[in-house]
N, C-alpha and C positions, 0 to 999 in steps of 0.2 A: 402412052399412058394406058390405053385400053389393053395392050399386050401385058403390061406390068400388072394391071388389075386382074387379068385372067390368070396369070401365074400365081399371084397371091391367093386368089380364090381356090385354085386347084391345090395349092400347097396346104391350105387350111383343111380342105376336104380330106387329103391324104393323111394329114396329121391326126385327124379324128377317125382314122380307120375307114376311109371312104364314106363318111357319113353313115352312121349306124341306122338300120331300119327303124321306123317309128316304134315306140314302146320299149326300147332297150336303152338302158344307161349302164354305167359301171356298177350300179348298186341294185338295180331291179329290172324285172321284165313285167310289162303290163299286159294282162290277158283279158279279153272281153267275153262277156256272157250275157244272155238274156233268159228270161223264164217267167212263168206265171206265179207271182206272189199274191195275186188276186184273180177273181174270175172263176169260171167253171172248172178249170184244171189247176186251181191254186195248190192242191196237194203236191203237184210236181215241182213246186218251188223249192222243195227239199233238195233237189239236185244242185241248185246253185249254192245253197248253204253248205252242202257237203263238199263241193269243189273248194270253197273258201277254207273249210276246215282242213282239207287235205293240203292246201298250200301253206297254211299255218304250220302244219305238222312237218312239211318239208323245210320250211324256213327255220324252224327251231332246231333242225339238224344241220344248219349251215347254209341252207338254200342250194342253188345250183351254180357251181363255179363262182361262188361268192355273191351271187345275185339273189335277192328276195323275189318271190313270186307274188304279184299283186293282182287281185281280181277286181275288175270294174264291171259291175252287173246292173241290169235294168229290169224293172217289172214291166212286162208287156200285156199282162192281163189275158194272155192266150188270144190276143187280137193281132192278126197279121199286119194290119196297118200300123199299130203301135210298135210291132217288131221292127218294121222298116225304119221308123223314126228313131228307135233306140240304136239300131245298128249304124245308121248314118251318123248319129252323134258319137258313138264309140269309135268310129273310124276317123271322122273329120275333126272332132273336138278333143277327144281323149287320146287319139293316136295309138290304139292298141296294136301290139305286135302280132297277136294271133287271137282266134276265138276258140273256146272250148265249150262243149255241151251245146246249150241252146235248145229249148224244149219246143216240140210241135212240128208236125209235117208241113201244114199250110204256112206256119210262121217261118220255118226255115226256107221253104221254097220262095216265099216273098222276099226274104233277105238275101238269098243266094246271089242274085245278079250284082248287088252292091258289093258283097264280099269278094266275088271273083274279079269285078272290075278294079277293085283296089289292090288285088294281089295279096290278100291276107289269108294265110293258112287257117283252116278250120278243122279242129280235131274232135272226134266223138260227138257228132250231132245227136241230140237226145230224141231221136225219131228213127223208126224202122223203115222209112220209105227207101226203096231201092234207087230213087232218082238222084240221091246225093252222091253215091258212089259212081253211078253210071254217068253223071255229069260233073265229075270232080274237077276236070281241067287241071289235074295235078296239085290241087289245093285242098280238097276235102277228103278226110280220112274217116270213113264210117266204121263203127265198131258195134253198133246195135244190130243184132240179127234182124234182117229186114222183114217187114210184115208179110210179104208174099211167101218167103221161105218159111216163116213161122206158121202161116196158115196151111201150107203144104204139109208140114211135118205134123201139125195137130190133126189135120184131116186124115192123113195116112194112119196115125195112131188110132183114131176113132174107128176106122174101117177095119184095119188088120188086127188090132188088139181088142177092141171093144165090140166089134160086130155091128157097127152102125150101118143102117141101110138108107136113111133119109136125113141128110144134113142140111140145115138152114144156116143163114148168117144174119146177124143183127149188126149193122155197121153205120158209123158216122159218114155222112155223105160228103167226103172230101178225099184228098189224096191218101190219107191214113187208112180210112175204112175201105176205099176202093182197092187198095193194094191187098188187103185181106180177102176181098171178094175175088180178085184175080187168082190168088193162090188157091182158094177153095175150088174154083171152076177148073183150073189147070190140073189139079190133083184128081178131082172126080173123073175128068176125061181120061187121064192116064190109068186110073184104077179100073174104069169100065173097059178100057182096051185090054186090060189084063184078065178080064172075065169077072170082076166083082160086080155084084148086083147092088148098086148104090146110085142115088140120085141127089140133086140139089133140090131140097124141098121148097124153099122160098128165099128170096133176097130182099131183106127188109131193112130200109135205111131210115135215118132221122137226120134232121138238121141241127147244127150246134145250138144249144140253148133250149131245145125242146124239153119240156118237163112232163107233159102228159103222153105216156107211151102205151095207153090202153089199146089203141088200134094196132100198133106193132105187135103187141103180145097176142092179140086175137088172131092176127095173120099167121104168126109162127105156130100157134096151137092148131089152127085150121089146116096148115100144111102137113100136119102129122109128123113133124120132124122129131126123130128120137135123139138127135144131137143138135146143138146150136153153138156156132162159133160167135164170139162176141168181140167186136172191134169198135169200142165206144169210149167215151170218157167215164170215169167212175160214177158220176152223178147219174148219167143216163142208164148205166148198167144197174144201179141200185133201184131206180124207178121201174125198169123193166122186170127185174126179179120180183119186186113187190107185186106187180101185175100178174106175174106167173103164179105167185102164191094165191092171189085172189081167185085165179081161174083154176087152181089145183092142177096146174100143168107142170110136169117135172121131167123135162128133157135132161140129157147129159150136157152140161155146159162146159165149153172149152174156151177159156178166156185168154186174150192176148196179155203179154207182160205188162202193158200200160195200166191194166186194171188191178194190179197187185197192190191194192190200197187197204190199209187197216180197217177203215169203216165198212168197205164192201165185204171184206173177209169175215167180219163179225155178223153180217146179215144171215139169219137162219136159212134163208132160201139158197145160200151158196154152198151148203153142205154137200159134199160129193163132187163139186165143180173141180175141173182141172185148170191149172194155170201154167202158162209157158214162162220160162225164165232163161236168160242168156248169161247169167253170172254164177260164179261159185257163191254158195250161201252159208251164212253163219248159223250156229246152233240156236240163236235167238229166234230164227225163222223156222227151222226144220226140226227142232228138238235136240236136246242134249244127246251128244254122241253121233248125231247125223251131220253136223256142220263141218264145213271144210276149214282146215287150220288157217289157210291164208285169209279167208273171209272172217274168221273169228278174230284173228289178230288185228286186221284193219278196222273192224267194227269197234273193238276195245280201244285200240291205240289212237284212232282218229276220231270216230264219231262220238263215242262216250267221253273221250278226253277233251275234245275241242268243240263239239256241237251237241251237247246232251239234250238240247231242246228238240232234236230230230231223231233221237235214239229210238223212239217209239215207231218210227217209220223206216225200219232197217233196210228194206230192199231199195227204195229210192235213194236212201243215204249212200249205200254202197254203189249204186249205179252212178252217182255223181263222182265218186272216186274212180270208178272204172272208166268213165269217159275221159278223165284227166290223166290216167296212167300212161297212155301212149305219148302224150305231150311231155310229161316229166321224163320218160325214158329218152325221148328224142332230144330234149333240151340238154340232158346230160351228155348224150352221144355227140351232139353238134359241137361241143367244146366251148371254150371261153370266148372265141371270136364269133359271137352269135349273129346270124343273119337269117332271114326267112328262107332263103335258098338252102342254107345249111340245115335248117330245121326240117324242111321237106325231104332233103336227101337222107337225113337220119331216120325219118319216119318210114321211108321206102325200104330201109334195110331191116325193119322189124320182121322177123320170119320165124314162125313156130314158137312164139313166146308163151310160156305156160306157167310163169312164176307169179302172175297177178290174178286178177279176178275173172279173166276170160279163160275158157277151156283151151282155146288154141288161137292165138292172135297172129295174123300175118298179113303184110301188105306186099309181099314179094310178087304176087301175081295180079295185083290190082288194088283198088281203093276200098273194097269191101273186106274188112279185116276179120269178120267173125260170121260163121254160118251154122251155128249149133244152138240147140235149145235142150232143156231138161223140163220134164213135166212134174208138177206138184199137185197133190189133191188136198182139198179141204176136208179135214176129219174132225171129230169132236176134240181130239188132242191138239189140233192145229194143222199146219201144212206139213205134208210128208212127201218125200220123193216117190214117184211111181214109175220112173223110167231112168235109164242112164242118159248119156248125152246122145241126142238124135242129130244126125247130119244128113245133108243131101248126098 
């Protein structure tokens, strides 16, 4: 009887395609996501909204191999403890097939052990920490140019193109900000070895949720820094810039991509600041005639058409699409008999892809798919490109 029961069970498994991985049915693929719809980084909630809009856009074109893409998302308030609870629920109760995006360095690091233990692929973490690609275990595919590389390239530009001699950094005291600090220090050491007369003026940190940044502003001014790298959340950056204005301190500011926030850009103290970006940009950001055609089309056909409520935040909206693009490519390439193993194999075959929002996307040599940035400057007319694509 036990032998017969075993054969029946095995036959049932084979009949259903050796039991499809969680989150896959004949009609849909369930993808998990988390992000801050509330809290100090709530503006980055745009990412999840954009991913959902992109899925709707794909679904209206027939989906992928006849399946609709469904996004299960949770608000974590930018709190790592809430992220862990959300990810556990998405894995254990919702049974997601894969994760996409997921905002925050500390949040992602807190969730990563759960995701890896469950064997769930994670595509496009919405964080530039190098730890995700370095600790991928064959499951995590990073596309956000990492913060260390970003800081290196911004520092190099400040010294070699702008003539900066004293560079300080303002950073959030967690894995996100500390990666920016490592990049700055590594590049200053390299530049000094090449004969450049440059130093790190000061390393000024703050803790999440800090609102009074007068002491940090005084330290940066006291260091005599002619350039300041900024690796913070938008609220902290705005508070710091307000303090700079009160002190009449006007360094050249070079801001990480995570600060490309409409409210911060409108702050008068940000005039002349440089911002790093890792995506092709539409005309609505960089001015008519300067936009990339791919970015213009996706902004029009996905964001404006499916999520007009986030159209005023075009960078983060397109970032959401960008994080999901490799997932959609790989789902198509994996074929109709969809498994997590097949998805991972398809992701690993992406090499030199330039038809989307990234300058050059490739996982052929590892799990860090993108290592380039472009610099934009805040002008009275808006953001304008001031460099081509910078790469290590």
